[in-house]
Structure formats: structure tokens, C-alpha cells
Backbone as CSV, one residue per row, in Angstrom:
resi,resn,N_x,N_y,N_z,CA_x,CA_y,CA_z,C_x,C_y,C_z
1,MET,74.343,-34.902,3.673,75.035,-36.030,3.061,76.533,-35.746,3.022
2,SER,77.318,-36.779,3.230,78.763,-36.628,3.068,79.093,-36.760,1.586
3,ASP,80.306,-36.372,1.205,80.724,-36.478,-0.194,80.560,-37.900,-0.721
4,ARG,80.824,-38.919,0.109,80.719,-40.314,-0.332,79.275,-40.733,-0.571
5,ASP,78.323,-40.018,0.038,76.915,-40.352,-0.157,76.441,-40.036,-1.576
6,TYR,77.267,-39.384,-2.332,76.893,-39.028,-3.700,77.388,-40.058,-4.712
7,LEU,77.560,-41.284,-4.304,78.097,-42.315,-5.176,77.147,-42.646,-6.331
8,PHE,75.881,-42.881,-6.023,74.938,-43.329,-7.057,73.519,-42.992,-6.611
9,HIS,72.852,-42.127,-7.364,71.459,-41.781,-7.093,70.683,-41.828,-8.400
10,ALA,69.486,-42.401,-8.344,68.623,-42.499,-9.517,67.293,-41.834,-9.213
11,GLY,66.738,-41.170,-10.206,65.438,-40.527,-10.044,64.758,-40.364,-11.379
12,GLU,63.462,-40.189,-11.316,62.699,-39.952,-12.535,61.524,-39.051,-12.201
13,ALA,60.947,-38.475,-13.242,59.765,-37.633,-13.073,59.045,-37.552,-14.409
14,THR,57.770,-37.303,-14.331,56.971,-37.073,-15.528,56.230,-35.756,-15.347
15,VAL,56.329,-34.894,-16.341,55.552,-33.659,-16.384,54.788,-33.683,-17.702
16,LEU,53.478,-33.529,-17.589,52.623,-33.645,-18.763,52.562,-32.351,-19.565
17,ALA,52.359,-32.532,-20.842,52.299,-31.419,-21.789,50.992,-30.650,-21.657
18,ALA,50.991,-29.474,-22.234,49.760,-28.691,-22.346,48.803,-29.434,-23.272
19,GLU,47.541,-29.125,-23.156,46.510,-29.760,-23.983,46.866,-29.672,-25.466
20,GLY,46.786,-30.801,-26.155,47.032,-30.845,-27.592,48.493,-30.968,-27.989
21,GLN,49.385,-31.030,-27.012,50.806,-31.149,-27.308,51.289,-32.567,-27.007
22,ALA,52.357,-32.970,-27.672,52.984,-34.278,-27.430,54.345,-34.058,-26.768
23,THR,54.397,-33.081,-25.884,55.672,-32.662,-25.296,55.854,-33.133,-23.859
24,ASP,55.196,-34.232,-23.493,55.417,-34.792,-22.157,56.914,-35.018,-21.964
25,ALA,57.372,-34.790,-20.743,58.784,-35.030,-20.427,58.874,-36.105,-19.347
26,MET,59.803,-37.037,-19.550,59.969,-38.159,-18.629,61.437,-38.492,-18.448
27,PRO,62.241,-37.559,-17.929,63.659,-37.856,-17.781,63.925,-38.904,-16.698
28,GLU,64.915,-39.708,-16.958,65.431,-40.659,-15.977,66.863,-40.241,-15.712
29,ILE,67.154,-39.981,-14.446,68.403,-39.338,-14.049,69.274,-40.287,-13.243
30,LEU,70.555,-40.307,-13.554,71.573,-40.871,-12.667,72.485,-39.720,-12.299
31,ILE,72.774,-39.584,-11.021,73.712,-38.565,-10.584,74.645,-39.216,-9.568
32,GLY,75.922,-38.953,-9.752,76.895,-39.532,-8.842,78.283,-38.976,-9.089
33,ARG,79.216,-39.481,-8.321,80.598,-39.019,-8.387,81.249,-39.439,-9.706
34,THR,82.142,-38.596,-10.180,82.864,-38.909,-11.416,83.799,-40.094,-11.237
35,ASP,84.206,-40.365,-9.988,85.102,-41.489,-9.734,84.355,-42.750,-9.291
36,GLY,83.066,-42.808,-9.566,82.244,-43.962,-9.200,81.553,-44.558,-10.418
37,PRO,80.548,-45.378,-10.193,79.871,-46.048,-11.298,79.156,-45.095,-12.256
38,VAL,78.622,-43.987,-11.756,77.963,-43.032,-12.655,79.004,-42.368,-13.554
39,GLY,80.164,-42.051,-12.996,81.243,-41.480,-13.803,81.704,-42.434,-14.888
40,ALA,81.804,-43.732,-14.571,82.198,-44.723,-15.575,81.145,-44.823,-16.672
41,ALA,79.878,-44.846,-16.279,78.802,-44.898,-17.276,78.799,-43.640,-18.138
42,PHE,79.035,-42.498,-17.510,79.098,-41.212,-18.216,80.173,-41.266,-19.304
43,ALA,81.365,-41.718,-18.940,82.467,-41.806,-19.901,82.134,-42.777,-21.029
44,ASN,81.492,-43.882,-20.707,81.126,-44.868,-21.737,80.100,-44.329,-22.717
45,LEU,79.297,-43.360,-22.289,78.291,-42.788,-23.184,78.905,-41.865,-24.240
46,MET,80.183,-41.573,-24.109,80.844,-40.734,-25.112,80.998,-41.462,-26.442
47,ALA,80.850,-42.773,-26.438,80.849,-43.534,-27.690,79.436,-43.451,-28.261
48,GLN,79.304,-42.928,-29.452,77.991,-42.716,-30.048,77.421,-44.023,-30.608
49,SER,76.093,-44.101,-30.624,75.426,-45.206,-31.298,74.377,-44.619,-32.237
50,LYS,74.166,-45.249,-33.346,73.269,-44.720,-34.372,71.871,-44.446,-33.815
51,GLY,71.422,-43.223,-33.982,70.092,-42.840,-33.553,69.991,-42.441,-32.095
52,HIS,71.059,-42.640,-31.324,71.044,-42.296,-29.900,72.249,-41.426,-29.569
53,THR,72.351,-40.323,-30.269,73.459,-39.405,-30.078,73.394,-38.771,-28.697
54,ALA,74.423,-38.970,-27.928,74.520,-38.349,-26.600,75.134,-36.964,-26.756
55,MET,74.611,-36.013,-26.005,75.117,-34.635,-26.057,75.285,-34.100,-24.647
56,PHE,76.312,-33.274,-24.460,76.422,-32.553,-23.198,75.267,-31.563,-23.095
57,ALA,74.806,-31.329,-21.889,73.802,-30.295,-21.665,74.528,-28.961,-21.618
58,ILE,74.176,-28.107,-22.552,74.787,-26.779,-22.606,73.694,-25.727,-22.546
59,ARG,74.018,-24.609,-21.942,73.067,-23.496,-21.883,73.138,-22.674,-23.166
60,ALA,74.301,-22.659,-23.788,74.562,-21.982,-25.059,75.937,-22.469,-25.497
61,CYS,76.328,-22.139,-26.690,77.666,-22.540,-27.143,78.703,-22.047,-26.139
62,ASN,79.634,-22.913,-25.798,80.706,-22.626,-24.849,80.217,-22.437,-23.412
63,GLN,79.033,-22.960,-23.102,78.469,-22.821,-21.761,77.941,-24.170,-21.262
64,MET,78.858,-25.159,-21.172,78.479,-26.470,-20.662,78.143,-26.355,-19.185
65,VAL,77.059,-26.940,-18.794,76.591,-26.849,-17.415,77.457,-27.712,-16.491
66,ARG,77.491,-27.325,-15.218,78.156,-28.094,-14.167,77.131,-28.428,-13.112
67,PRO,77.105,-29.643,-12.592,77.929,-30.784,-12.942,77.752,-31.155,-14.415
68,ALA,78.834,-31.694,-14.983,78.766,-32.138,-16.373,77.578,-33.077,-16.507
69,THR,76.768,-32.811,-17.520,75.531,-33.569,-17.728,75.477,-34.015,-19.174
70,ILE,75.154,-35.277,-19.362,75.017,-35.809,-20.711,73.564,-36.239,-20.900
71,THR,72.986,-35.852,-22.025,71.618,-36.235,-22.340,71.655,-37.291,-23.435
72,VAL,70.805,-38.281,-23.268,70.727,-39.396,-24.213,69.258,-39.625,-24.527
73,PRO,68.879,-39.677,-25.801,67.471,-39.917,-26.115,67.066,-41.360,-25.828
74,LYS,65.837,-41.528,-25.334,65.305,-42.864,-25.071,64.806,-43.540,-26.345
75,VAL,64.507,-42.750,-27.353,64.019,-43.293,-28.624,65.018,-42.955,-29.720
76,THR,64.989,-43.718,-30.775,65.874,-43.469,-31.910,65.454,-42.179,-32.600
77,LEU,66.398,-41.276,-32.755,66.141,-40.026,-33.478,66.509,-40.265,-34.933
78,LYS,65.494,-40.281,-35.787,65.693,-40.693,-37.180,65.859,-39.548,-38.162
79,ASP,65.614,-38.326,-37.734,65.683,-37.217,-38.687,66.238,-35.966,-38.028
80,SER,66.625,-35.031,-38.868,67.256,-33.817,-38.347,66.290,-32.971,-37.531
81,ALA,65.003,-33.026,-37.811,64.037,-32.232,-37.049,63.999,-32.680,-35.585
82,ASN,63.988,-33.985,-35.351,63.995,-34.485,-33.971,65.341,-34.236,-33.304
83,ILE,66.408,-34.361,-34.068,67.740,-34.098,-33.517,67.857,-32.625,-33.114
84,GLU,67.273,-31.730,-33.900,67.292,-30.303,-33.552,66.517,-30.031,-32.272
85,LEU,65.373,-30.697,-32.078,64.617,-30.528,-30.830,65.433,-31.036,-29.648
86,PHE,66.072,-32.186,-29.820,66.879,-32.782,-28.771,68.077,-31.900,-28.443
87,GLY,68.778,-31.429,-29.473,69.986,-30.628,-29.293,69.706,-29.143,-29.139
88,GLY,68.462,-28.786,-29.014,68.086,-27.392,-28.827,67.236,-27.238,-27.582
89,VAL,65.934,-27.399,-27.760,64.984,-27.177,-26.667,65.282,-28.076,-25.466
90,VAL,65.403,-29.386,-25.697,65.586,-30.333,-24.592,66.949,-30.135,-23.930
91,GLN,67.969,-29.943,-24.736,69.320,-29.733,-24.207,69.359,-28.480,-23.321
92,SER,68.754,-27.414,-23.775,68.728,-26.157,-23.030,67.920,-26.295,-21.741
93,ALA,66.752,-26.922,-21.812,65.914,-27.103,-20.627,66.645,-27.938,-19.579
94,THR,67.334,-28.983,-20.033,68.083,-29.841,-19.117,69.192,-29.042,-18.438
95,ALA,69.953,-28.295,-19.217,71.058,-27.508,-18.661,70.555,-26.473,-17.664
96,ASP,69.484,-25.783,-18.006,68.946,-24.768,-17.092,68.448,-25.407,-15.799
97,ALA,67.822,-26.575,-15.896,67.331,-27.265,-14.698,68.486,-27.676,-13.794
98,VAL,69.561,-28.190,-14.383,70.729,-28.589,-13.590,71.321,-27.364,-12.901
99,LEU,71.533,-26.294,-13.636,72.109,-25.084,-13.044,71.220,-24.531,-11.938
100,ASP,69.919,-24.528,-12.152,69.023,-24.027,-11.112,69.037,-24.925,-9.882
101,CYS,69.253,-26.227,-10.061,69.394,-27.120,-8.900,70.637,-26.762,-8.082
102,VAL,71.690,-26.296,-8.747,72.878,-25.832,-8.029,72.552,-24.513,-7.320
103,ILE,71.956,-23.591,-8.032,71.615,-22.287,-7.456,70.720,-22.447,-6.230
104,GLU,69.758,-23.393,-6.292,68.802,-23.598,-5.198,69.347,-24.499,-4.087
105,GLY,70.574,-25.015,-4.250,71.180,-25.832,-3.210,70.788,-27.298,-3.228
106,VAL,70.039,-27.731,-4.223,69.680,-29.148,-4.344,70.942,-29.957,-4.629
107,ILE,71.766,-29.439,-5.515,73.088,-30.011,-5.799,74.102,-29.088,-5.124
108,PRO,74.917,-29.627,-4.227,75.890,-28.764,-3.534,76.894,-28.133,-4.508
109,ARG,77.006,-26.824,-4.426,77.939,-26.086,-5.292,79.372,-26.597,-5.133
110,THR,79.725,-27.007,-3.939,81.096,-27.470,-3.671,81.408,-28.790,-4.384
111,LEU,80.376,-29.483,-4.880,80.601,-30.786,-5.521,80.397,-30.780,-7.031
112,VAL,80.163,-29.616,-7.625,79.813,-29.610,-9.056,80.895,-30.203,-9.951
113,ASN,82.137,-30.159,-9.549,83.190,-30.732,-10.386,83.523,-32.173,-10.015
114,GLN,82.879,-32.690,-8.965,83.077,-34.095,-8.586,81.883,-34.975,-8.972
115,LEU,80.806,-34.342,-9.422,79.600,-35.083,-9.800,79.370,-35.015,-11.299
116,CYS,78.617,-35.981,-11.797,78.155,-35.937,-13.183,76.731,-36.485,-13.219
117,ILE,76.035,-36.132,-14.275,74.627,-36.520,-14.412,74.424,-37.139,-15.790
118,ILE,73.672,-38.226,-15.811,73.197,-38.828,-17.059,71.694,-38.630,-17.072
119,SER,71.183,-38.061,-18.149,69.746,-37.837,-18.269,69.236,-38.518,-19.536
120,LEU,68.422,-39.545,-19.344,67.747,-40.190,-20.468,66.471,-39.411,-20.703
121,VAL,66.275,-38.933,-21.915,65.133,-38.056,-22.195,64.248,-38.613,-23.293
122,TRP,62.991,-38.302,-23.178,61.966,-38.737,-24.122,61.615,-37.591,-25.062
123,ILE,61.616,-37.878,-26.348,61.048,-36.949,-27.330,60.040,-37.759,-28.121
124,ASP,58.780,-37.369,-28.019,57.742,-38.056,-28.771,58.029,-37.851,-30.260
125,PRO,58.128,-38.929,-31.025,58.446,-38.798,-32.451,57.466,-37.918,-33.221
126,ARG,56.275,-37.702,-32.692,55.288,-36.841,-33.365,55.664,-35.368,-33.309
127,CYS,56.494,-34.977,-32.355,56.789,-33.552,-32.146,57.352,-32.874,-33.387
128,ALA,58.321,-33.487,-34.010,59.002,-32.845,-35.142,58.077,-32.619,-36.327
129,LYS,57.020,-33.416,-36.426,56.098,-33.296,-37.558,54.893,-32.415,-37.244
130,ASP,54.789,-31.966,-36.010,53.630,-31.208,-35.569,53.804,-29.729,-35.905
131,ALA,53.001,-29.244,-36.836,53.084,-27.838,-37.243,52.713,-26.894,-36.105
132,MET,51.975,-27.391,-35.125,51.536,-26.573,-33.990,52.384,-26.831,-32.743
133,LEU,53.559,-27.433,-32.914,54.422,-27.728,-31.777,54.732,-26.461,-30.986
134,ASP,54.532,-26.540,-29.684,54.822,-25.427,-28.790,56.170,-25.704,-28.116
135,LYS,57.226,-25.111,-28.649,58.565,-25.338,-28.101,58.695,-24.801,-26.681
136,LYS,57.934,-23.771,-26.346,57.958,-23.264,-24.975,57.399,-24.304,-24.013
137,ASP,56.369,-25.027,-24.448,55.824,-26.077,-23.595,56.807,-27.241,-23.498
138,MET,57.484,-27.549,-24.584,58.494,-28.610,-24.559,59.627,-28.228,-23.595
139,TYR,60.041,-26.981,-23.630,61.057,-26.501,-22.688,60.534,-26.632,-21.257
140,ARG,59.321,-26.149,-21.008,58.734,-26.177,-19.663,58.684,-27.592,-19.103
141,THR,58.158,-28.525,-19.873,58.006,-29.882,-19.348,59.362,-30.513,-19.061
142,ASN,60.329,-30.318,-19.950,61.654,-30.901,-19.735,62.383,-30.231,-18.578
143,TYR,62.252,-28.933,-18.453,62.871,-28.203,-17.337,62.288,-28.679,-16.004
144,GLU,60.965,-28.647,-15.890,60.317,-29.025,-14.631,60.591,-30.479,-14.271
145,ALA,60.504,-31.366,-15.244,60.711,-32.796,-14.970,62.161,-33.091,-14.585
146,THR,63.105,-32.420,-15.222,64.515,-32.646,-14.893,64.807,-32.179,-13.471
147,LYS,64.326,-30.997,-13.098,64.526,-30.521,-11.726,63.915,-31.493,-10.724
148,LEU,62.723,-31.942,-10.994,62.039,-32.853,-10.076,62.765,-34.194,-9.990
149,ALA,63.230,-34.707,-11.127,63.958,-35.982,-11.129,65.259,-35.878,-10.333
150,ILE,65.965,-34.768,-10.454,67.204,-34.571,-9.695,66.891,-34.494,-8.198
151,LYS,65.866,-33.717,-7.832,65.481,-33.609,-6.424,65.116,-34.981,-5.865
152,ARG,64.335,-35.739,-6.611,63.932,-37.072,-6.158,65.141,-38.002,-6.043
153,ALA,66.044,-37.922,-7.010,67.223,-38.785,-6.974,68.038,-38.529,-5.705
154,LEU,68.296,-37.273,-5.422,69.147,-36.938,-4.278,68.442,-37.126,-2.934
155,ALA,67.119,-37.188,-2.960,66.356,-37.438,-1.733,65.973,-38.917,-1.609
156,ASN,66.419,-39.733,-2.563,66.084,-41.162,-2.580,64.570,-41.381,-2.513
157,GLU,63.866,-40.667,-3.375,62.408,-40.760,-3.438,61.951,-41.448,-4.718
158,PRO,60.873,-42.197,-4.651,60.108,-42.497,-3.454,60.872,-43.456,-2.548
159,THR,60.581,-43.370,-1.256,61.236,-44.252,-0.296,60.664,-45.663,-0.431
160,ILE,61.380,-46.628,0.081,60.875,-47.997,0.041,59.598,-48.113,0.859
161,ASP,59.495,-47.379,1.959,58.268,-47.413,2.770,57.070,-46.896,1.979
162,GLU,57.268,-45.816,1.216,56.191,-45.278,0.384,55.796,-46.284,-0.688
163,LEU,56.771,-46.916,-1.319,56.480,-47.901,-2.352,55.700,-49.089,-1.794
164,ILE,56.100,-49.552,-0.620,55.390,-50.676,0.003,53.975,-50.258,0.386
165,ALA,53.828,-49.074,0.946,52.513,-48.595,1.390,51.524,-48.454,0.231
166,ASN,52.003,-48.059,-0.942,51.077,-47.860,-2.060,51.111,-48.989,-3.087
167,ARG,51.706,-50.115,-2.734,51.872,-51.236,-3.663,50.563,-51.646,-4.341
168,HIS,49.458,-51.642,-3.607,48.199,-52.116,-4.174,47.216,-50.987,-4.488
169,THR,47.666,-49.750,-4.345,46.765,-48.630,-4.635,47.185,-47.814,-5.845
170,ILE,48.428,-47.934,-6.258,48.908,-47.186,-7.417,49.320,-48.172,-8.496
171,LYS,48.875,-47.887,-9.733,49.231,-48.725,-10.882,49.960,-47.872,-11.915
172,HIS,50.693,-48.530,-12.773,51.329,-47.860,-13.914,50.234,-47.202,-14.752
173,ASP,50.527,-46.055,-15.317,49.520,-45.316,-16.092,48.949,-46.120,-17.256
174,TYR,49.736,-47.024,-17.795,49.277,-47.812,-18.939,48.926,-49.239,-18.529
175,ASP,48.727,-49.450,-17.235,48.478,-50.784,-16.692,47.023,-51.195,-16.892
176,ASP,46.825,-52.167,-17.738,45.504,-52.786,-17.865,45.638,-54.294,-17.795
177,TRP,46.744,-54.748,-17.249,47.034,-56.174,-17.234,47.164,-56.780,-15.844
178,SER,47.370,-55.945,-14.828,47.563,-56.512,-13.489,46.355,-56.234,-12.618
179,SER,46.332,-56.889,-11.491,45.192,-56.682,-10.578,45.572,-55.777,-9.439
């Protein structure tokens, strides 16, 4: 891909939790140039909205990942326990996945300062109240799903041909309404 081919890419992935956990991960990723539509959306996300606090993906304090990545919860975070999961386990898993995508060559190292990523992330509201919550599983699902979503975004997957071919054989997981 040329540098201009990195204007706007979207991807998603779902990785299911271990048995008995509510730690499924379903990130939706936008990745693109900072001087394009993804960069504009990224900058606009710096304005906070109640219950949907956007945070940079950091590996640790003073270790913001490159490309700059912002995580935004898909659901309203109503309490400090969920905010801690979002700003801890999920934030760390997202940052590690982005960095590993650079290390593995999925994201070109030469473009890390010209690209940015928006990651919409799911935290099941039950997680914070679950005394048996497995944070390692929450990390695993978010890490694996983020890497897969980035790979799919940059590979433009699924392709339109794949979508057309499986139009009548694959249904939404919660689909009980269509034929």
C-alpha cells in the first residue's frame, strides 16, 4: 500500500470469553492518516461526553502507544469499577495489540506518526460486579480481538466478494428475525 492508501480503514472482530466469563471483546477499529477523516474524528473524540470517557491507549504511565490510539467505550460506564476495567485491563490490552501490530509489520513502522486509531470497545456491565471476574481473560480477549480487527481493517476484510458469497448462509449471531 502507498502512504495515501492509509486514508480510512475500518475493521472489527469478536473474541469470545472463557466459559463463565462476560469478557467477550468486540472492538470496532478505524485506522487512518492523521491528516484525513480518521484524524479529524480522533481529534473530535478529545471532547468528553458523560459516561463515554475516551482515553489514549497506554502501555503504562508515560508510555502512550504509537500510532496514537484512542479507546472509547460502546456502553455508558456508570461506576468507578467499570471505568477502572476500561482504563486498566482494556486500555493495556489495546495498547499492547497496537504495538505488536507494529512489531509484526501489520502497521508499517514508518507510518506510526502519520496514522491514528480509534477503537470502540465493549465492556459487559456485568464484569465489574462479578466476584469471579478473570482479568487475564478480559486482557486476552481484548488483545486478540484488537489485533484481529486491525489486521482485518488494513486488509479490507471481509471483501465484498466474500460478503456477497455468504449473504444467504451467514446470519447475525442474534438473528431470529430474518430469513
